[in-house]
Z-matrix of the N, CA and C atoms (Angstrom, degrees):
N
C 1 1.455
C 2 1.521 1 110.90
N 3 1.313 2 116.71 1 -29.93
C 4 1.454 3 120.17 2 179.28
C 5 1.523 4 110.14 3 -63.90
N 6 1.359 5 117.31 4 -36.76
C 7 1.460 6 120.17 5 179.05
C 8 1.522 7 111.15 6 -62.09
N 9 1.325 8 117.39 7 -40.49
C 10 1.460 9 121.54 8 179.17
C 11 1.520 10 110.46 9 -64.90
N 12 1.312 11 116.77 10 -42.91
C 13 1.463 12 120.13 11 178.84
C 14 1.522 13 111.05 12 -63.51
N 15 1.322 14 116.27 13 -40.16
C 16 1.464 15 119.61 14 177.71
C 17 1.521 16 111.15 15 -65.51
N 18 1.332 17 116.96 16 -39.43
C 19 1.457 18 120.76 17 179.98
C 20 1.522 19 111.06 18 -66.06
N 21 1.316 20 116.75 19 -42.30
C 22 1.466 21 120.31 20 178.16
C 23 1.524 22 109.96 21 -64.72
N 24 1.316 23 117.42 22 -39.16
C 25 1.468 24 120.53 23 177.50
C 26 1.523 25 110.58 24 -63.32
N 27 1.342 26 116.40 25 -39.01
C 28 1.471 27 119.73 26 177.62
C 29 1.525 28 111.49 27 -63.89
N 30 1.331 29 117.03 28 -40.92
C 31 1.466 30 120.91 29 177.98
C 32 1.518 31 109.94 30 -63.74
N 33 1.324 32 116.37 31 -42.31
C 34 1.463 33 120.20 32 -179.99
C 35 1.524 34 110.93 33 -61.90
N 36 1.324 35 116.98 34 -35.76
C 37 1.463 36 120.01 35 178.54
C 38 1.529 37 111.28 36 -72.65
N 39 1.347 38 116.78 37 -31.98
C 40 1.467 39 120.81 38 -178.84
C 41 1.522 40 112.74 39 -71.23
N 42 1.319 41 116.95 40 -28.01
C 43 1.464 42 120.82 41 -177.57
C 44 1.518 43 108.66 42 -77.32
N 45 1.317 44 114.88 43 117.39
C 46 1.459 45 118.93 44 -177.92
C 47 1.518 46 110.36 45 -88.59
N 48 1.309 47 115.38 46 151.37
C 49 1.463 48 121.45 47 179.83
C 50 1.532 49 111.58 48 -88.75
N 51 1.327 50 117.06 49 -0.09
C 52 1.461 51 120.34 50 -176.92
C 53 1.523 52 113.11 51 -70.96
N 54 1.313 53 118.28 52 -20.03
C 55 1.452 54 121.02 53 -178.26
C 56 1.515 55 113.02 54 -61.60
N 57 1.308 56 117.17 55 -30.66
C 58 1.453 57 120.66 56 179.62
C 59 1.530 58 112.03 57 -86.31
N 60 1.311 59 117.65 58 -12.66
C 61 1.460 60 121.24 59 -177.02
C 62 1.515 61 112.87 60 -59.64
N 63 1.314 62 116.50 61 -44.59
C 64 1.462 63 120.87 62 179.34
C 65 1.523 64 110.55 63 -65.22
N 66 1.328 65 116.31 64 -40.29
C 67 1.467 66 120.23 65 -179.91
C 68 1.525 67 110.92 66 -65.87
N 69 1.314 68 116.94 67 -37.49
C 70 1.465 69 120.21 68 179.07
C 71 1.526 70 110.09 69 -66.00
N 72 1.324 71 116.74 70 -41.95
C 73 1.467 72 120.37 71 178.56
C 74 1.526 73 110.25 72 -64.06
N 75 1.339 74 116.84 73 -42.52
C 76 1.466 75 120.27 74 178.72
C 77 1.525 76 110.80 75 -64.44
N 78 1.330 77 117.05 76 -37.50
C 79 1.464 78 120.57 77 179.36
C 80 1.530 79 111.43 78 -67.55
N 81 1.300 80 116.54 79 -41.61
C 82 1.461 81 120.11 80 177.76
C 83 1.526 82 110.12 81 -64.08
N 84 1.336 83 116.55 82 -41.50
C 85 1.469 84 120.51 83 176.29
C 86 1.518 85 111.79 84 -61.79
N 87 1.327 86 116.16 85 -38.08
C 88 1.457 87 120.44 86 178.82
C 89 1.524 88 111.13 87 -65.49
N 90 1.311 89 116.43 88 -41.03
C 91 1.472 90 120.07 89 177.78
C 92 1.523 91 109.93 90 -63.42
N 93 1.338 92 115.99 91 -43.58
C 94 1.462 93 119.56 92 178.84
C 95 1.530 94 111.24 93 -62.26
N 96 1.327 95 116.44 94 -42.19
C 97 1.465 96 120.28 95 178.35
C 98 1.527 97 111.20 96 -64.94
N 99 1.316 98 116.72 97 -39.74
C 100 1.465 99 120.20 98 178.47
C 101 1.525 100 110.58 99 -63.41
N 102 1.331 101 117.15 100 -42.99
C 103 1.467 102 120.33 101 177.90
C 104 1.525 103 111.32 102 -63.85
N 105 1.327 104 115.92 103 -37.95
C 106 1.457 105 120.26 104 177.61
C 107 1.531 106 110.47 105 -62.12
N 108 1.331 107 116.35 106 -50.11
C 109 1.467 108 119.68 107 178.79
C 110 1.524 109 111.47 108 -59.39
N 111 1.312 110 115.48 109 -45.90
C 112 1.461 111 120.84 110 -171.77
C 113 1.531 112 112.32 111 -70.24
N 114 1.336 113 116.28 112 -47.84
C 115 1.470 114 119.32 113 -172.75
C 116 1.527 115 114.20 114 -98.58
N 117 1.323 116 117.83 115 -40.95
C 118 1.462 117 119.96 116 -174.99
C 119 1.531 118 110.49 117 -79.44
N 120 1.327 119 117.11 118 -50.24
C 121 1.457 120 120.41 119 -178.27
C 122 1.520 121 112.47 120 -86.17
N 123 1.310 122 117.12 121 -18.40
C 124 1.456 123 120.33 122 -179.96
C 125 1.521 124 114.05 123 77.35
N 126 1.330 125 117.28 124 10.96
C 127 1.466 126 122.25 125 177.20
C 128 1.521 127 108.87 126 -88.04
N 129 1.314 128 115.83 127 90.55
C 130 1.461 129 119.46 128 -173.60
C 131 1.523 130 112.85 129 -67.80
N 132 1.332 131 117.73 130 -42.75
C 133 1.462 132 119.04 131 -176.71
C 134 1.534 133 112.36 132 -65.75
N 135 1.333 134 120.20 133 -47.58
C 136 1.469 135 118.35 134 175.50
C 137 1.535 136 112.37 135 -62.48
N 138 1.316 137 116.66 136 -34.42
C 139 1.456 138 119.87 137 177.60
C 140 1.518 139 112.16 138 -63.22
N 141 1.318 140 116.66 139 -40.46
C 142 1.461 141 120.24 140 177.77
C 143 1.522 142 110.90 141 -69.16
N 144 1.330 143 116.80 142 -38.95
C 145 1.459 144 120.80 143 179.44
C 146 1.528 145 110.95 144 -62.88
N 147 1.317 146 116.71 145 -49.31
C 148 1.461 147 120.71 146 179.82
C 149 1.533 148 109.89 147 -66.14
N 150 1.313 149 117.51 148 -30.46
C 151 1.459 150 121.32 149 178.70
C 152 1.521 151 113.50 150 -66.51
N 153 1.325 152 117.32 151 -16.05
C 154 1.467 153 120.96 152 176.89
C 155 1.528 154 112.50 153 -85.17
N 156 1.301 155 118.75 154 -13.32
C 157 1.458 156 122.17 155 -176.76
C 158 1.527 157 114.71 156 -64.58
N 159 1.345 158 120.46 157 -40.38
C 160 1.467 159 118.53 158 -174.20
C 161 1.529 160 114.25 159 -55.77
N 162 1.321 161 117.61 160 -40.45
C 163 1.467 162 118.27 161 -179.43
C 164 1.527 163 110.75 162 -65.29
N 165 1.323 164 116.85 163 -38.22
C 166 1.460 165 119.97 164 178.64
C 167 1.522 166 110.98 165 -67.03
N 168 1.313 167 116.51 166 -44.01
C 169 1.469 168 120.96 167 179.58
C 170 1.523 169 110.14 168 -60.15
N 171 1.324 170 117.25 169 -47.89
C 172 1.463 171 120.59 170 -178.67
C 173 1.529 172 111.93 171 -68.23
N 174 1.315 173 117.50 172 -34.24
C 175 1.469 174 120.43 173 178.37
C 176 1.530 175 110.74 174 -66.16
N 177 1.320 176 117.13 175 -43.51
C 178 1.464 177 120.48 176 179.72
C 179 1.537 178 110.26 177 -65.73
N 180 1.323 179 117.13 178 -42.74
C 181 1.464 180 120.42 179 178.35
C 182 1.530 181 111.01 180 -62.95
N 183 1.309 182 117.00 181 -40.42
C 184 1.465 183 120.73 182 178.29
C 185 1.519 184 111.10 183 -64.97
N 186 1.328 185 116.72 184 -39.63
C 187 1.469 186 120.50 185 178.03
C 188 1.526 187 110.61 186 -59.29
N 189 1.333 188 116.40 187 -47.98
C 190 1.464 189 119.22 188 -178.77
C 191 1.525 190 111.37 189 -66.20
N 192 1.320 191 117.76 190 -35.05
C 193 1.464 192 120.45 191 177.49
C 194 1.525 193 110.35 192 -66.66
N 195 1.335 194 117.43 193 -40.51
C 196 1.468 195 120.41 194 177.29
C 197 1.525 196 111.42 195 -66.21
N 198 1.322 197 117.68 196 -35.67
C 199 1.466 198 120.82 197 175.91
C 200 1.521 199 110.68 198 -64.02
N 201 1.329 200 116.77 199 -39.50
C 202 1.456 201 120.82 200 177.60
C 203 1.526 202 110.27 201 -62.26
N 204 1.322 203 116.34 202 -43.26
C 205 1.460 204 120.68 203 178.53
C 206 1.527 205 110.28 204 -63.60
N 207 1.335 206 117.13 205 -43.51
C 208 1.464 207 120.93 206 -179.64
C 209 1.524 208 111.12 207 -61.83
N 210 1.314 209 116.85 208 -42.05
C 211 1.454 210 120.29 209 179.95
C 212 1.525 211 111.48 210 -64.18
N 213 1.324 212 116.47 211 -41.13
C 214 1.464 213 119.50 212 179.18
C 215 1.524 214 111.12 213 -66.43
N 216 1.327 215 117.47 214 -37.33
C 217 1.457 216 120.28 215 177.49
C 218 1.525 217 111.18 216 -70.59
N 219 1.338 218 117.65 217 -34.90
C 220 1.460 219 120.77 218 175.51
C 221 1.519 220 111.38 219 -64.18
N 222 1.328 221 116.78 220 -35.45
C 223 1.463 222 120.56 221 177.02
C 224 1.520 223 111.23 222 -64.16
N 225 1.320 224 117.02 223 -32.67
C 226 1.461 225 120.86 224 177.31
C 227 1.517 226 111.86 225 -67.40
N 228 1.328 227 115.79 226 -37.76
C 229 1.460 228 120.75 227 -177.81
C 230 1.530 229 111.67 228 -72.92
N 231 1.319 230 116.69 229 -25.54
C 232 1.478 231 119.97 230 -176.20
C 233 1.502 232 112.41 231 -76.57
């Protein structure tokens, strides 16, 4: 059982946190763009629409990160 724990720890170390970095930057940019539309230009509907993007961006990035983790764990089982 110790070997399995060590292998899982190795996989956890191999998975980098940089994959979400781009998504976080895109989400912050989306929030800034939504605030610009909503308050500066006074276009409330486009501002609300763009304001919904960050959750989608982060959800998609999280999905791909979880797939990466699943693939690495599947490699351990093989």
